[in-house]
TORROKOL-700944 format. One record per residue (C-alpha): residue in three letters; chain; x, y negated, z. Coordinates in Angstrom, 3 decimals. Example, Ala and Ser with C-alpha at 12.3 -4.5 7.8 and 13.67 -1.06 7.14 Angstrom:
% TORROKOL-700944
pase aa: ala ch: A x: 12.300 y: 4.500 z: 7.800;
pase aa: ser ch: A x: 13.670 y: 1.060 z: 7.140;
END
This chain:
% TORROKOL-700944
pase aa: unk ch: A x: 17.407 y: -33.632 z: 49.297;
pase aa: unk ch: A x: 19.556 y: -31.240 z: 47.297;
pase aa: unk ch: A x: 17.263 y: -28.341 z: 48.244;
pase aa: unk ch: A x: 14.184 y: -30.313 z: 47.143;
pase aa: unk ch: A x: 15.906 y: -31.242 z: 43.855;
pase aa: unk ch: A x: 16.749 y: -27.604 z: 43.162;
pase aa: unk ch: A x: 13.203 y: -26.526 z: 43.986;
pase aa: unk ch: A x: 11.761 y: -29.079 z: 41.546;
pase aa: unk ch: A x: 14.128 y: -28.042 z: 38.777;
pase aa: unk ch: A x: 13.339 y: -24.393 z: 39.417;
pase aa: unk ch: A x: 9.621 y: -25.182 z: 39.119;
pase aa: unk ch: A x: 10.213 y: -27.067 z: 35.872;
pase aa: unk ch: A x: 12.284 y: -24.184 z: 34.492;
pase aa: unk ch: A x: 9.563 y: -21.679 z: 35.380;
pase aa: unk ch: A x: 6.927 y: -23.903 z: 33.732;
pase aa: unk ch: A x: 9.024 y: -24.217 z: 30.570;
pase aa: unk ch: A x: 9.557 y: -20.437 z: 30.494;
pase aa: unk ch: A x: 5.819 y: -19.788 z: 30.881;
pase aa: unk ch: A x: 4.958 y: -22.269 z: 28.116;
pase aa: unk ch: A x: 7.599 y: -20.712 z: 25.860;
pase aa: unk ch: A x: 6.263 y: -17.219 z: 26.554;
pase aa: unk ch: A x: 2.690 y: -18.279 z: 25.807;
pase aa: unk ch: A x: 3.822 y: -20.029 z: 22.622;
pase aa: unk ch: A x: 5.843 y: -17.056 z: 21.382;
pase aa: unk ch: A x: 2.968 y: -14.684 z: 22.220;
pase aa: unk ch: A x: 0.517 y: -16.863 z: 20.306;
pase aa: unk ch: A x: 2.886 y: -17.092 z: 17.330;
pase aa: unk ch: A x: 3.304 y: -13.297 z: 17.366;
pase aa: unk ch: A x: -0.466 y: -12.823 z: 17.474;
pase aa: unk ch: A x: -1.205 y: -15.130 z: 14.557;
pase aa: unk ch: A x: 1.744 y: -13.763 z: 12.559;
pase aa: unk ch: A x: 0.303 y: -10.256 z: 12.950;
pase aa: unk ch: A x: -3.160 y: -11.429 z: 11.900;
pase aa: unk ch: A x: -1.706 y: -13.085 z: 8.813;
pase aa: unk ch: A x: 0.342 y: -9.994 z: 8.021;
pase aa: unk ch: A x: -2.648 y: -7.684 z: 7.619;
pase aa: unk ch: A x: -5.201 y: -10.210 z: 6.346;
pase aa: unk ch: A x: -5.501 y: -10.056 z: 2.570;
pase aa: unk ch: A x: -7.830 y: -10.776 z: -0.282;
pase aa: unk ch: A x: -6.434 y: -10.161 z: -3.773;
pase aa: unk ch: A x: -4.721 y: -13.351 z: -4.848;
pase aa: unk ch: A x: -5.599 y: -13.103 z: -8.509;
pase aa: unk ch: A x: -8.811 y: -12.133 z: -10.270;
pase aa: unk ch: A x: -8.222 y: -9.596 z: -13.017;
pase aa: unk ch: A x: -8.779 y: -11.678 z: -16.148;
pase aa: unk ch: A x: -7.601 y: -8.781 z: -18.320;
pase aa: unk ch: A x: -9.285 y: -5.417 z: -18.837;
pase aa: unk ch: A x: -8.486 y: -2.256 z: -20.814;
pase aa: unk ch: A x: -10.554 y: -3.703 z: -23.679;
pase aa: unk ch: A x: -7.842 y: -6.340 z: -24.201;
pase aa: unk ch: A x: -5.513 y: -3.487 z: -25.141;
pase aa: unk ch: A x: -8.061 y: -1.816 z: -27.402;
pase aa: unk ch: A x: -9.158 y: 0.834 z: -24.886;
pase aa: unk ch: A x: -12.731 y: 1.858 z: -24.161;
pase aa: unk ch: A x: -13.460 y: 2.107 z: -20.447;
pase aa: unk ch: A x: -16.122 y: 2.387 z: -17.780;
pase aa: unk ch: A x: -16.143 y: 0.518 z: -14.481;
pase aa: unk ch: A x: -16.726 y: 3.185 z: -11.826;
pase aa: unk ch: A x: -17.427 y: 2.953 z: -8.071;
pase aa: unk ch: A x: -15.457 y: 4.926 z: -5.476;
pase aa: unk ch: A x: -15.955 y: 5.178 z: -1.735;
pase aa: unk ch: A x: -13.170 y: 5.786 z: 0.768;
pase aa: unk ch: A x: -13.614 y: 8.052 z: 3.783;
pase aa: unk ch: A x: -14.199 y: 5.058 z: 6.082;
pase aa: unk ch: A x: -16.966 y: 3.744 z: 3.805;
pase aa: unk ch: A x: -14.983 y: 1.046 z: 1.959;
pase aa: unk ch: A x: -16.395 y: 0.576 z: -1.564;
pase aa: unk ch: A x: -13.725 y: 0.526 z: -4.277;
pase aa: unk ch: A x: -13.717 y: -0.184 z: -7.994;
pase aa: unk ch: A x: -11.973 y: 1.717 z: -10.778;
pase aa: unk ch: A x: -11.603 y: 1.840 z: -14.547;
pase aa: unk ch: A x: -12.190 y: 5.203 z: -16.196;
pase aa: unk ch: A x: -10.348 y: 5.210 z: -19.513;
pase aa: unk ch: A x: -11.007 y: 8.213 z: -21.809;
pase aa: unk ch: A x: -8.838 y: 9.155 z: -24.820;
pase aa: unk ch: A x: -9.554 y: 7.447 z: -28.133;
pase aa: unk ch: A x: -11.525 y: 10.428 z: -29.445;
pase aa: unk ch: A x: -13.335 y: 10.953 z: -26.134;
pase aa: unk ch: A x: -12.091 y: 14.555 z: -25.847;
pase aa: unk ch: A x: -9.894 y: 15.820 z: -23.047;
pase aa: unk ch: A x: -6.884 y: 17.855 z: -24.052;
pase aa: unk ch: A x: -6.690 y: 20.949 z: -21.820;
pase aa: unk ch: A x: -2.896 y: 20.716 z: -21.617;
pase aa: unk ch: A x: -2.910 y: 17.181 z: -20.159;
pase aa: unk ch: A x: -3.687 y: 16.007 z: -16.640;
pase aa: unk ch: A x: -5.940 y: 13.146 z: -15.655;
pase aa: unk ch: A x: -3.556 y: 10.415 z: -14.475;
pase aa: unk ch: A x: -4.565 y: 8.249 z: -11.508;
pase aa: unk ch: A x: -2.720 y: 4.913 z: -11.416;
pase aa: unk ch: A x: -1.979 y: 3.424 z: -7.975;
pase aa: unk ch: A x: -0.900 y: -0.206 z: -8.099;
pase aa: unk ch: A x: 1.682 y: -2.201 z: -6.141;
pase aa: unk ch: A x: 1.015 y: -4.964 z: -3.625;
pase aa: unk ch: A x: 0.522 y: -8.586 z: -4.638;
pase aa: unk ch: A x: 3.799 y: -10.396 z: -5.242;
pase aa: unk ch: A x: 5.606 y: -7.407 z: -6.733;
pase aa: unk ch: A x: 7.163 y: -8.165 z: -10.111;
pase aa: unk ch: A x: 5.137 y: -7.423 z: -13.222;
pase aa: unk ch: A x: 5.485 y: -8.207 z: -16.923;
pase aa: unk ch: A x: 1.745 y: -8.665 z: -17.336;
pase aa: unk ch: A x: -0.121 y: -11.930 z: -16.935;
pase aa: unk ch: A x: -3.638 y: -13.212 z: -17.520;
pase aa: unk ch: A x: -4.505 y: -15.428 z: -20.493;
pase aa: unk ch: A x: -3.995 y: -18.462 z: -18.242;
pase aa: unk ch: A x: -0.480 y: -17.324 z: -17.395;
pase aa: unk ch: A x: -1.274 y: -16.245 z: -13.819;
pase aa: unk ch: A x: 0.086 y: -12.905 z: -12.595;
pase aa: unk ch: A x: -2.356 y: -10.018 z: -12.583;
pase aa: unk ch: A x: -3.346 y: -8.154 z: -9.433;
pase aa: unk ch: A x: -4.612 y: -4.742 z: -8.436;
pase aa: unk ch: A x: -5.489 y: -2.205 z: -11.100;
pase aa: unk ch: A x: -4.837 y: -4.741 z: -13.886;
pase aa: unk ch: A x: -1.135 y: -4.436 z: -13.022;
pase aa: unk ch: A x: -1.224 y: -0.865 z: -14.309;
pase aa: unk ch: A x: -2.592 y: -1.580 z: -17.793;
pase aa: unk ch: A x: 0.857 y: -1.240 z: -19.336;
pase aa: unk ch: A x: 1.055 y: 2.347 z: -18.094;
pase aa: unk ch: A x: -2.573 y: 2.969 z: -19.055;
pase aa: unk ch: A x: -1.930 y: 1.839 z: -22.629;
pase aa: unk ch: A x: 0.792 y: 4.360 z: -23.434;
pase aa: unk ch: A x: -0.866 y: 7.159 z: -21.471;
pase aa: unk ch: A x: -4.061 y: 6.514 z: -23.432;
pase aa: unk ch: A x: -2.095 y: 6.548 z: -26.666;
pase aa: unk ch: A x: -0.717 y: 9.984 z: -25.791;
pase aa: unk ch: A x: -4.191 y: 11.396 z: -25.129;
pase aa: unk ch: A x: -4.407 y: 11.290 z: -21.320;
pase aa: unk ch: A x: -7.540 y: 10.400 z: -19.383;
pase aa: unk ch: A x: -6.620 y: 7.532 z: -17.058;
pase aa: unk ch: A x: -8.201 y: 6.272 z: -13.838;
pase aa: unk ch: A x: -6.907 y: 2.928 z: -12.559;
pase aa: unk ch: A x: -8.431 y: 1.598 z: -9.352;
pase aa: unk ch: A x: -8.154 y: -1.256 z: -6.864;
pase aa: unk ch: A x: -6.949 y: -0.536 z: -3.352;
pase aa: unk ch: A x: -9.038 y: -2.117 z: -0.603;
pase aa: unk ch: A x: -8.868 y: -5.942 z: -0.548;
pase aa: unk ch: A x: -7.771 y: -6.036 z: -4.212;
pase aa: unk ch: A x: -9.713 y: -6.845 z: -7.387;
pase aa: unk ch: A x: -13.240 y: -5.472 z: -7.385;
pase aa: unk ch: A x: -12.838 y: -3.474 z: -4.159;
pase aa: unk ch: A x: -14.168 y: -4.447 z: -0.758;
pase aa: unk ch: A x: -12.054 y: -5.436 z: 2.192;
pase aa: unk ch: A x: -9.959 y: -8.197 z: 3.711;
pase aa: unk ch: A x: -7.173 y: -6.097 z: 5.217;
pase aa: unk ch: A x: -4.103 y: -4.448 z: 3.716;
pase aa: unk ch: A x: -1.788 y: -2.048 z: 5.532;
pase aa: unk ch: A x: 1.164 y: -1.371 z: 3.250;
pase aa: unk ch: A x: -0.001 y: 2.178 z: 2.547;
pase aa: unk ch: A x: -1.664 y: 3.460 z: 5.727;
pase aa: unk ch: A x: -5.387 y: 2.806 z: 5.240;
pase aa: unk ch: A x: -4.862 y: 2.941 z: 1.495;
pase aa: unk ch: A x: -4.347 y: 6.712 z: 1.647;
pase aa: unk ch: A x: -8.123 y: 7.026 z: 1.926;
pase aa: unk ch: A x: -8.524 y: 4.947 z: -1.238;
pase aa: unk ch: A x: -6.266 y: 7.147 z: -3.354;
pase aa: unk ch: A x: -7.888 y: 10.285 z: -1.950;
pase aa: unk ch: A x: -11.250 y: 8.915 z: -3.160;
pase aa: unk ch: A x: -9.772 y: 8.250 z: -6.621;
pase aa: unk ch: A x: -8.373 y: 11.780 z: -6.871;
pase aa: unk ch: A x: -11.731 y: 13.176 z: -5.798;
pase aa: unk ch: A x: -13.501 y: 11.154 z: -8.488;
pase aa: unk ch: A x: -11.023 y: 12.354 z: -11.130;
pase aa: unk ch: A x: -11.810 y: 15.960 z: -10.242;
pase aa: unk ch: A x: -15.575 y: 15.289 z: -10.337;
pase aa: unk ch: A x: -15.549 y: 13.562 z: -13.728;
pase aa: unk ch: A x: -13.054 y: 15.854 z: -15.458;
pase aa: unk ch: A x: -13.992 y: 19.324 z: -14.256;
pase aa: unk ch: A x: -11.132 y: 21.801 z: -14.036;
pase aa: unk ch: A x: -8.616 y: 19.180 z: -15.182;
pase aa: unk ch: A x: -5.346 y: 18.894 z: -13.259;
pase aa: unk ch: A x: -4.731 y: 15.514 z: -11.629;
pase aa: unk ch: A x: -1.422 y: 13.636 z: -11.459;
pase aa: unk ch: A x: -0.649 y: 10.283 z: -9.811;
pase aa: unk ch: A x: 1.641 y: 7.475 z: -10.948;
pase aa: unk ch: A x: 2.262 y: 4.747 z: -8.376;
pase aa: unk ch: A x: 4.306 y: 1.592 z: -7.951;
pase aa: unk ch: A x: 5.725 y: 0.390 z: -4.613;
pase aa: unk ch: A x: 2.775 y: 0.500 z: -2.186;
pase aa: unk ch: A x: 0.937 y: 2.736 z: -4.656;
pase aa: unk ch: A x: 3.959 y: 5.040 z: -4.855;
pase aa: unk ch: A x: 4.137 y: 5.302 z: -1.072;
pase aa: unk ch: A x: 0.461 y: 6.207 z: -0.913;
pase aa: unk ch: A x: 0.798 y: 8.697 z: -3.786;
pase aa: unk ch: A x: 3.514 y: 10.658 z: -2.004;
pase aa: unk ch: A x: 1.626 y: 10.666 z: 1.278;
pase aa: unk ch: A x: -1.627 y: 11.896 z: -0.260;
pase aa: unk ch: A x: 0.075 y: 14.457 z: -2.520;
pase aa: unk ch: A x: 1.779 y: 16.011 z: 0.501;
pase aa: unk ch: A x: -1.671 y: 16.812 z: 1.914;
pase aa: unk ch: A x: -3.575 y: 17.532 z: -1.312;
pase aa: unk ch: A x: -2.341 y: 20.510 z: -3.308;
pase aa: unk ch: A x: -4.718 y: 19.661 z: -6.161;
pase aa: unk ch: A x: -2.343 y: 16.863 z: -7.215;
pase aa: unk ch: A x: -0.052 y: 18.622 z: -9.663;
pase aa: unk ch: A x: 2.616 y: 15.914 z: -10.069;
pase aa: unk ch: A x: 3.644 y: 12.491 z: -8.781;
pase aa: unk ch: A x: 5.692 y: 9.700 z: -10.315;
pase aa: unk ch: A x: 6.735 y: 7.305 z: -7.536;
pase aa: unk ch: A x: 8.321 y: 3.988 z: -8.505;
pase aa: unk ch: A x: 10.104 y: 2.369 z: -5.517;
pase aa: unk ch: A x: 8.137 y: 3.968 z: -2.658;
pase aa: unk ch: A x: 8.653 y: 3.164 z: 0.996;
pase aa: unk ch: A x: 8.643 y: 5.752 z: 3.745;
pase aa: unk ch: A x: 6.981 y: 4.263 z: 6.838;
pase aa: unk ch: A x: 4.055 y: 1.990 z: 7.550;
pase aa: unk ch: A x: 6.374 y: -0.764 z: 8.783;
pase aa: unk ch: A x: 8.523 y: -0.554 z: 5.655;
pase aa: unk ch: A x: 5.378 y: -1.155 z: 3.647;
pase aa: unk ch: A x: 4.381 y: -4.086 z: 5.810;
pase aa: unk ch: A x: 7.900 y: -5.506 z: 5.575;
pase aa: unk ch: A x: 7.468 y: -5.617 z: 1.806;
pase aa: unk ch: A x: 4.170 y: -7.421 z: 2.143;
pase aa: unk ch: A x: 5.889 y: -9.893 z: 4.438;
pase aa: unk ch: A x: 8.798 y: -10.287 z: 2.016;
pase aa: unk ch: A x: 6.548 y: -11.568 z: -0.774;
pase aa: unk ch: A x: 5.372 y: -14.506 z: 1.260;
pase aa: unk ch: A x: 2.422 y: -13.386 z: 3.377;
pase aa: unk ch: A x: 2.424 y: -12.985 z: 7.123;
pase aa: unk ch: A x: 4.877 y: -15.869 z: 7.520;
pase aa: unk ch: A x: 3.711 y: -18.855 z: 9.528;
pase aa: unk ch: A x: 5.876 y: -21.944 z: 9.810;
pase aa: unk ch: A x: 7.192 y: -20.712 z: 13.160;
pase aa: unk ch: A x: 6.918 y: -17.017 z: 12.375;
pase aa: unk ch: A x: 10.626 y: -16.485 z: 12.981;
pase aa: unk ch: A x: 9.890 y: -16.960 z: 16.705;
pase aa: unk ch: A x: 7.522 y: -13.995 z: 16.775;
pase aa: unk ch: A x: 8.353 y: -10.917 z: 18.839;
pase aa: unk ch: A x: 8.586 y: -7.996 z: 16.347;
pase aa: unk ch: A x: 7.264 y: -5.364 z: 18.749;
pase aa: unk ch: A x: 4.266 y: -7.541 z: 19.635;
pase aa: unk ch: A x: 3.601 y: -8.344 z: 15.977;
pase aa: unk ch: A x: 3.554 y: -4.605 z: 15.194;
pase aa: unk ch: A x: 1.238 y: -3.852 z: 18.113;
pase aa: unk ch: A x: -1.276 y: -6.574 z: 17.223;
pase aa: unk ch: A x: -1.167 y: -5.667 z: 13.522;
pase aa: unk ch: A x: -1.857 y: -2.042 z: 14.398;
pase aa: unk ch: A x: -4.821 y: -3.034 z: 16.588;
pase aa: unk ch: A x: -6.227 y: -5.111 z: 13.733;
pase aa: unk ch: A x: -5.905 y: -2.195 z: 11.316;
pase aa: unk ch: A x: -7.600 y: 0.358 z: 13.539;
pase aa: unk ch: A x: -10.294 y: -1.886 z: 14.993;
pase aa: unk ch: A x: -13.717 y: -0.350 z: 14.502;
pase aa: unk ch: A x: -12.536 y: 2.223 z: 11.964;
pase aa: unk ch: A x: -13.380 y: 5.897 z: 11.746;
pase aa: unk ch: A x: -10.901 y: 8.214 z: 10.049;
pase aa: unk ch: A x: -11.315 y: 11.537 z: 8.397;
pase aa: unk ch: A x: -9.684 y: 14.496 z: 10.127;
pase aa: unk ch: A x: -5.985 y: 14.757 z: 9.541;
pase aa: unk ch: A x: -5.363 y: 10.985 z: 9.399;
pase aa: unk ch: A x: -3.267 y: 10.000 z: 12.447;
pase aa: unk ch: A x: -4.579 y: 7.075 z: 14.490;
pase aa: unk ch: A x: -2.056 y: 6.998 z: 17.339;
pase aa: unk ch: A x: -1.818 y: 3.356 z: 18.353;
pase aa: unk ch: A x: 1.521 y: 3.775 z: 20.081;
pase aa: unk ch: A x: 3.085 y: 5.610 z: 17.169;
pase aa: unk ch: A x: 2.042 y: 2.941 z: 14.673;
pase aa: unk ch: A x: 3.096 y: 0.127 z: 16.974;
pase aa: unk ch: A x: 6.582 y: 1.634 z: 17.137;
pase aa: unk ch: A x: 6.673 y: 1.803 z: 13.341;
pase aa: unk ch: A x: 6.952 y: 5.549 z: 13.735;
pase aa: unk ch: A x: 4.155 y: 6.625 z: 11.424;
pase aa: unk ch: A x: 5.902 y: 8.438 z: 8.600;
pase aa: unk ch: A x: 3.712 y: 8.148 z: 5.541;
pase aa: unk ch: A x: 5.736 y: 10.575 z: 3.446;
pase aa: unk ch: A x: 6.336 y: 13.958 z: 5.104;
pase aa: unk ch: A x: 9.803 y: 15.471 z: 5.096;
pase aa: unk ch: A x: 8.865 y: 18.214 z: 2.633;
pase aa: unk ch: A x: 8.321 y: 15.586 z: -0.087;
pase aa: unk ch: A x: 11.506 y: 13.600 z: 0.524;
pase aa: unk ch: A x: 13.563 y: 16.786 z: 0.447;
pase aa: unk ch: A x: 12.009 y: 17.946 z: -2.812;
pase aa: unk ch: A x: 9.954 y: 20.833 z: -1.444;
pase aa: unk ch: A x: 6.533 y: 19.204 z: -1.753;
pase aa: unk ch: A x: 3.414 y: 20.642 z: -3.380;
pase aa: unk ch: A x: 4.314 y: 19.713 z: -6.976;
pase aa: unk ch: A x: 6.911 y: 18.084 z: -9.248;
pase aa: unk ch: A x: 7.848 y: 14.632 z: -7.935;
pase aa: unk ch: A x: 9.812 y: 12.001 z: -9.851;
pase aa: unk ch: A x: 11.331 y: 9.123 z: -7.885;
pase aa: unk ch: A x: 12.258 y: 5.847 z: -9.581;
pase aa: unk ch: A x: 14.629 y: 3.695 z: -7.527;
pase aa: unk ch: A x: 16.870 y: 0.732 z: -8.267;
pase aa: unk ch: A x: 20.350 y: 0.433 z: -6.786;
pase aa: unk ch: A x: 19.328 y: -2.870 z: -5.185;
pase aa: unk ch: A x: 16.344 y: -1.399 z: -3.360;
pase aa: unk ch: A x: 17.096 y: -2.086 z: 0.304;
pase aa: unk ch: A x: 13.963 y: -0.785 z: 2.035;
pase aa: unk ch: A x: 12.843 y: 2.079 z: -0.041;
pase aa: unk ch: A x: 12.848 y: 5.821 z: 0.046;
pase aa: unk ch: A x: 16.364 y: 6.440 z: -1.336;
pase aa: unk ch: A x: 17.917 y: 5.551 z: 2.017;
pase aa: unk ch: A x: 15.513 y: 7.810 z: 3.914;
pase aa: unk ch: A x: 16.301 y: 10.695 z: 1.595;
pase aa: unk ch: A x: 20.025 y: 10.178 z: 2.069;
pase aa: unk ch: A x: 19.608 y: 10.072 z: 5.827;
pase aa: unk ch: A x: 17.725 y: 13.375 z: 5.890;
pase aa: unk ch: A x: 19.513 y: 15.352 z: 3.208;
pase aa: unk ch: A x: 22.940 y: 13.784 z: 2.867;
pase aa: unk ch: A x: 22.154 y: 13.053 z: -0.792;
pase aa: unk ch: A x: 24.160 y: 10.385 z: -2.584;
END
């Protein structure tokens, strides 16, 4: 009788364990799907014209074929000063703090977040290109990656800046996700003469952690998800059916381990291709400052 009782309880325990494993696996799967799924939360109800700037809406196309949208903002007199670079503005992810809002009081998203920078750059005579990363504003897409796929988007913007302003140097100013992407692309593209990076991350998973921290990718039971499985499924979603230009790493295992370093060591140690200005707050817990300290011993 005792043996039969033990056998039954063992069977029940195994059944409970299997159900729990299936449940946790399912939660991890759906958490990962929510983490990368994105469509810009706010429509840009403001444009450069609201700040008195003339502009053109311009199309861009990333290396994987994603169609993007940008604003080309020339100087007031329409003439490019030879001593000034064209400045490409790379925006932060949704949920990041911004002073700007639409007329209805809703936060702005995508390239509209960068209008404050565009206004004073325009006033000083710079040509400005602000654009939407994939899944934001007027750009195509329903997936965000915290700075991995978005490298193709910025590369397309830099290419357009060179095409429209022949022989002009190109600089990039980015916030958070945009800053991470700016540093990654500048490390591979010597035509970018300078970068201003406001609160960049270092790895793909740091970028995704930020996205998660602003309220996406969190299901009601998301705390039960298995981190390693969430990373693996998210990586599969990001790479599914995509073709990458040469030089863009697509190692599934490396991304799943969170090991894809978006910003090469030569940039974090100050030996990158051009002048790089980092903007960091003392309360930044995820961002590049800690990676720089770890590699260089900086304080």
